[in-house]
N, C-alpha and C positions, 0 to 999 in steps of 0.2 A: 314492309320491314316489321319483324316481330317486336312486341312490346316487352320491356324489361321490368321486373318486379323485385322489390327488396322487402322480405317479410321479417318482422322483428317481434320477438317476445321480450318486452323490457324487463330489466332486473326489478326485484322487489324494492320498495322504498324503505321497508323495515325488515329486521330479522324476525324470524318466527320459530315456532316450536319444532318445525320439521326442516329447519335450515341445515345446510351441510357445511357451513363455514368452519365448524369445529374440526373437520377432516384436514384442514390446512395445517393443523398442529401436528399431524402425523404424516405430512408429506403429500397429501392428495389435494392439490389446489385446483380451482376452477372446475369443480365437479357439479353435476346437475342431479337434483333429487330424483325426478322422474321425467319421462318424456312429456313434453307439452303437447297435448292433443289438439287444442285449437290451431296452433301453428302448423303442425305436421298434417292435420286433416285438411286444412285449407290448401296446403302445398299439394296434397293428393288430388285436389279438384282442379288444379291449374291445367288448362289445355296444352297439348304438345307444342303448339306454335308460339308459346310464350317462353321467355327466358326468365329464370328467377334465381335469386340468392336467398339464403335463409340465415337468420342470426338468432341464436339463443344467448341472451345476455348473461345468463348465469354462467356460461362458459367463456364468452368473450364479448367485449364491448361492441356496440354497433359501429359500423364504418361511417363516420360522419362525412366522408368525402365520396361516398358511393355514387356511381352514375346509374340512374334508374329513371324510368318513366313514372313509376308510382312507388311510394313507400306504404306498406300495409302494416298497421300496428294493431295488436290485440292485447287484451290483458284484463286483470281483475282490479278491484278498487285498491288493493295493496300495491299495485304498480302505477297508480294514477299519475303521480308526480313525474316519474321518469317517462311515462308515455307522452305526457303533454310537453315535456322538455324536448324530447326527440321530435315530436310533431312540429313544434315551433322552429326547430333548427332546420329541418328539411324544407319546410315551406319558405323559410328565408332564403333558401338556395334555389327556389323556383320549382321544386319537385312537388308534384301533387301527392297529398297525404290522404290515406283512407284509414279510418279507425272503425273497428268492430269489436265484437266480444261482449262479455257479460256487463262490464262497467259501462261501455258505450250504449248498450241496450237499456240499462236500468237508470242511468243518470246522464241522459243525452245532453242536458243543458250545460254540463260541465265540459263537454268535449266538442260541442258543435262549432265553436269559434276557432278550434284548433285544427280542423280538417276540411278538406275539399269535398270529401264523400263520407257520409255516415252510414254504416251498415248496422241495422238493429235486428235482433232475433237470430234465427237459425239459417244457415247457408244452404241446407240441403235442397230446398225448393227454389232457390233463386240463383244458384251459382252459375248456371248456364247463361242466363240473361246478363248477369253481372259481368262475367268475363267477355261475353260478346260485345257488351258496351265498351269495356276497356280496349278491346281489340280495335274498335273503330273510333276510339276517342270521343265517344258520345255518352260518357258516364253521367249518371244522375247525381244530384246532390244528396239523395237519400234513398236507401233501399230498406224494405221491411220484409224480413223473412217470417214465414209462418211455421207452425208446429208441423214437423214432418212425421210420417209414419215409420221412418227409419228403414224402409225396405230397400232403398238404393245403397249399394255397397260403395263406400268411400274409404279405401285403404290409406291410412296415414303414410305419407311419403317420408321414409326415414333415411333416404339416400344421402341427404345433405345435413342430417342431424348429428351432433357430436355423441354418437352412441358409445364410443370408447371412453367417454367421461361421464356417462349417465348411469346411475345406480339401478334404477327400476324402470321397467316398461310401464305402459299405461294403456288401458282400454276402457271405453264407455259402452256399457251393455244396455242401459236404459236411460231415459230422461223422465223427469217428473217425480212428484212425491205426493202420496195421498193425504199427508198430514198438513195442518194449517198453523204451524207455530208462528206466533205473532211477530217474532223478531227475524224471521227467515225470509229471504227474497227468492228462494229457489222456485217456489210455485209461481211467482210473478214472472220469472224469466222463462221457465220451461214447462209450466203448467202443473195442474194437480192430477192429471190422469197419467198413470205410469205407462210409458211407451217403451217396448222392448224391441231391439233389433232381431231380425230373423236369425235363428241358430246358425244357418249357413254363413251369414255375414260375420257373426261373432267368431266362428272357427277360422274363417279366412283372416281376420285381424289377428287372432292368436298365432296362426301360422306365420304371419308377417313379423310379429314381435319375436317369435321363436327363431326365425331365420336370421334375425339380426342379433341373436345371442342372448336375449333377455330370459332370465330364469326366475326372476321375481317380478310380478306384474301387479300394479295398483289398479284395481277396478274403481274408477273415479265416481261411480254413481252416487248420488246423494242418499239413496236408500235402495239398495239392490233388491231387497225382498218386499218392496211395496205391494207388488202383485204376486202373491205366493204361488199361484198356479203357473204363471209365466216363469217365475224364478225357479221352480222345480224343473221345468222343461229345460231351462238354460243350464242349470247346475248338473243335470244328468249328462248333457252333451259335453260340458266342460270336463266332467269326471272321465268320460270315455275318451275324450281327446287327450287328456293328460296320461291316461293309461297306455295310449298308443305311442307316446314319444320314446324314441330310442336313444336320445342324446341328453338325458337328464330331465327330470320332472320339473314342473313349474309350481312355485308357491304364489298364492294370491293374498292380497289384503284389500279391505274395502270398508265402507261405512254402512251401518245397519241401524235399524230402530230396535230398541231393547225388547219390545214386545214379541219379536220373532223367536226369542228363546223359549217360548212356551210350545213351540212346534218342533217336536223331536225329529220328525222326518226331515224337516228343513235343515236342522242343525247337522244331521247325519250326512245329508247331501253336500252341505258346505264343507264338511270335514273330508269327505271322500274326494271332492273336486280339488282339494289342495289349499283351502283357505286356512292360513296359519295365524292370522290376526285380524281383528276388526276394530273399528272406531265406533264408539257409542256416545251419543249426546245425552249424558245424564243431566247436565245443567245444574241441578240443585236437588236437595232432599227436602226443601221447604214446600209443602203442598200448596200453600197460598200462592207462591211464586210460579209453580208449575201451572196452576189453574189460571193465573193472570196471563201467562204466556200462551195459553191454549195448547199446552203440551200435555194433553189429557192421557195420551198413550202411556206416559210414565207414571201416571197416578193409578193405573189399573193393575199394576204388577208390583211384586216385591223386588226392588232393584237388586238387592244382594243375592237373592235366590236366582234371579235371571242371569246375573254375571257368572255365578258358579256353573251354570249350565253350559256356557261357552267354554269354560275351562275343561269341563267334563268331556267335551268333544274336541279337545286339543287346539283350541283357539285362544291366543293371548288377546289382551284388551288394552286399548288406550281409550281414555274417556274424557269427554269435554265437560268443563264446569263453567258456570257463569255466576257472577255476583253483581248486584246492583238492580235487581228487579224492584218494583215499587214496594213490594211487601217485605223486602230485605231490610235488616237492621245490622248494626255491627255484631250483635249477638248471634243472629242467624248465620252470618258469614263465618263467624268463628265455629259455629256448630258444624259447618261443613268439614272441618278437620276431623272431628270425631267420627263423622260418617265415613269419610274416605279412609281412615285408618283401620276400618273394619273390612275393607274390600281388598281382594287380591289383585289390585290394579296398580302397578308401579308408576305409570306415567299418566298425569292429568294435564290437560291443556286448560289453564284457568285464564279467563278474560272477563273484563267488565262487560255488562250488557250494553250493546250498541243498537242503534236504530238505523239500519241502512235505508237509503232514501226512498226506495219503492215499497217498503214493507208497510203492513197495517200498523205496526208499532210507530213508525215515523209519522204516519198520518194522524194517529191518535195524539201523540205528544206535540205535534205541530199545532194542533188546535188548542192544546193546553199551554202553549208558549214555553215548552220545556225542551226545545232543541237548542243545544249549544253549537252554533255554526262553526266554531273553532275546533270542535271535537273530532275524533278519528272517523267515526261513521262505519267502522268495521271492527270485527273481533280480531285484533292482533295480539300483542303481548299484553299483560294484565293491567297496564296503567293508563289506558286511554278510553274515553267514552264521549259520545256527543249528546248524552242524556243529562238533563238536570234532574237530580233525584228529589222526590217530594219531601223527604225527611232528613236526608244526610247531605252535608256539604260535600263538594268534590274532594276536599282534603280528608274528610272523615271516611268517605268511601275508599279513597286511595290508600289510606293507612290500614284499613281493614283488609283490603286485597293484598297489600304488601305483607301484612302479618300472616295471612293465609298462605301465600306462595312461599314465604320464607320457611314456614313450618312444614309445608308439603315437601320441600326439597332439602330440608336438613338431612344429612346422611343417615341419622338414626331412624328417621321416619321413612325415608325412601327404602332403606335396607329392610325395614320391617315389612313393608308392603311387597317388596320383591321376594322375600322369603315366604310370605304367605302365598304369593303366586306359585312359587316352586312347590309348595306343599299341596296345593289344590290342582295343579296342572296335570292332566292325564297324558302321560307319555305313550300310552298304548292306543290312543285315538287314531283314526285313519289319516288325519291330516299330517302334514310333514313339518317338522321343526326346521328352522333355518340353520343348516349345516353345510354352508357353501363349499367348504374344502372337501367334503365327503360326497358331494353330489357328482355322479358321473356325467361328464360333458366334455366336449371338445375344447381343450384349453385355448385354442386359437380363436374361438368364437366369443369367449367371454372371460378374458383375462381379468377384467375389472371385478368380476365376482370374487375371485381369489383375493385381489387387493382389498376389497371391501371387508372380507372376513378377517384378513390379517390386520387391517387397520383398527378393527374393534379391539383386538388384543393389545395393540399399541396405545389404545385410549386409557388403559389402566393407570399408567404413570401420570398421564395428564390429569386424571381425577385426583390421584394421590397428592399431587402438588398443590391442590386447592387448600389443604389444611390437614391437621392431625385426625380429625373426625372422618374426613373423606378417605384418608390413607387407611385408617382402621377398617372402614367399611369394605374397601377393596380387598384388603388382606383376609378379612373374615369370610367374604363371599368366595374368594378364590380357594381358601382352605377347604370349604365345605362343598363346592360344586365343580371345581376345575376337572375333577376326574369323571364327571358325569357327561357322557357323550350326548345324552338327550337334553339336559338342562343347561349346561355351560354355554352352548351357542346362544340360547335365549337370554341368559344372564348378561352376556356380552352385548346383545342387542339393546337391552334396557339400560345398561350402564353407558352405552354410547349416547342414547337419548338423554340420559342424565347429564353427561358431559356437555352436550349441546345446549340444554336448557340452562344449566348453571352458567355457562359462558355468556349467554344472552342476558340472564338476570344480573350477573355481576357487571357486565358491560354497561347496563342501564341503571345500575345502582338500586335495583329493586330488592335483591336478596340482602337481608339484614340479620346477621347472627344474633344481634341484641334482642330481636323480637321472638326468638325461638323459646317456647315455653318448656 
């Protein structure tokens, strides 16, 4: 008799900067930001003689009464509480629980008591043995996956995923990062050597996403261009693939290191391949803090000049900021506002510095007795940290971050940065702006794309209802850019992000108009 599996991607414990909850206010409920690759890739590895069900909790809650031989849970630290809650429930019903993924691999001591089977590391080299053991009921208590060369093709199984409710596709092209930032656990989990999938595998995965109607795809790599030679090979193939598509081109967005902006050839290839936006980890403009965090790559370049290079090649930017490094003071955190207001970057994800368990930062601070075990332990929204700062109290740090985020997202400051972006953005670059309604495609394959575009326009009154300053911002931007077929779709994208961020900040009481200078 075949074994039955129930795969779950738990909901997030907290809202975040890329949450889609704001879309509920314009009639799009239970939508998913992007395809969850751990869940769908694992599903693609399941042998044919197994039966399985799949649950994406961003779309619908897990079935607490499901009948299955095994429940498989995966997730990040931001999903920990829900993951463990579900694990406890299913075990109480006598169902064997298997937990894997990044959190289980990096913080195994927090999940070990909640599961019958713990899977650490990557599945590529162990999935055959793993499923064979499940088949015969001889599963081990623990499996340890090793770094794979990524040569074996594992197409994510999207057949049971809520594609009709998911905004963006997803693909992972490489694993690993050549940098050693002290606060980051990427290297601990996937290694410091950049490993790229063979081009043929990448194109097969793109074909798979394309067949399911995705026309905007998130390349989830932690640093896509870590190995520039391999990145060039991949980008050329993606460019040629995109040029061959007959039913609408694909836009990509990803995460990069800012130092790659010095490479004109690389930027040109990114633009030609269809990358319309990138996420950059700026963290801070305080050189002492960057040095402390071992983020030396950001010290070797002029950050403003590098950012302008991306816009020159038609790529928008979202940038990450951190506050609470040892070298930070209330004054240095306030100085971040002056720095950001000179940049054509509308959206910044600001968070307190955290020390994830497996990082060099955690190990250093643990020796110094500076870990607050009640803290968050991950970079979520701006008000949580597990670090005891050497010179600032938690209240002092919190108030400094609250001041900064309130000023960053006051309408006058957000509008100023958005206008600066529009002035600097090159609409003649090879990359493609997000103009969903004007992209030729079969409407039956991707109706959600049109709904996403329409919902962004419907977000304007949502923002206007926040206050008179917000209403004035919307009316001013609309008056100046609504007739621009190149810029208005981008303005709507950033305004939608603004609506989501303000909704979260207001919900948590972090945005304070009284702090705006």
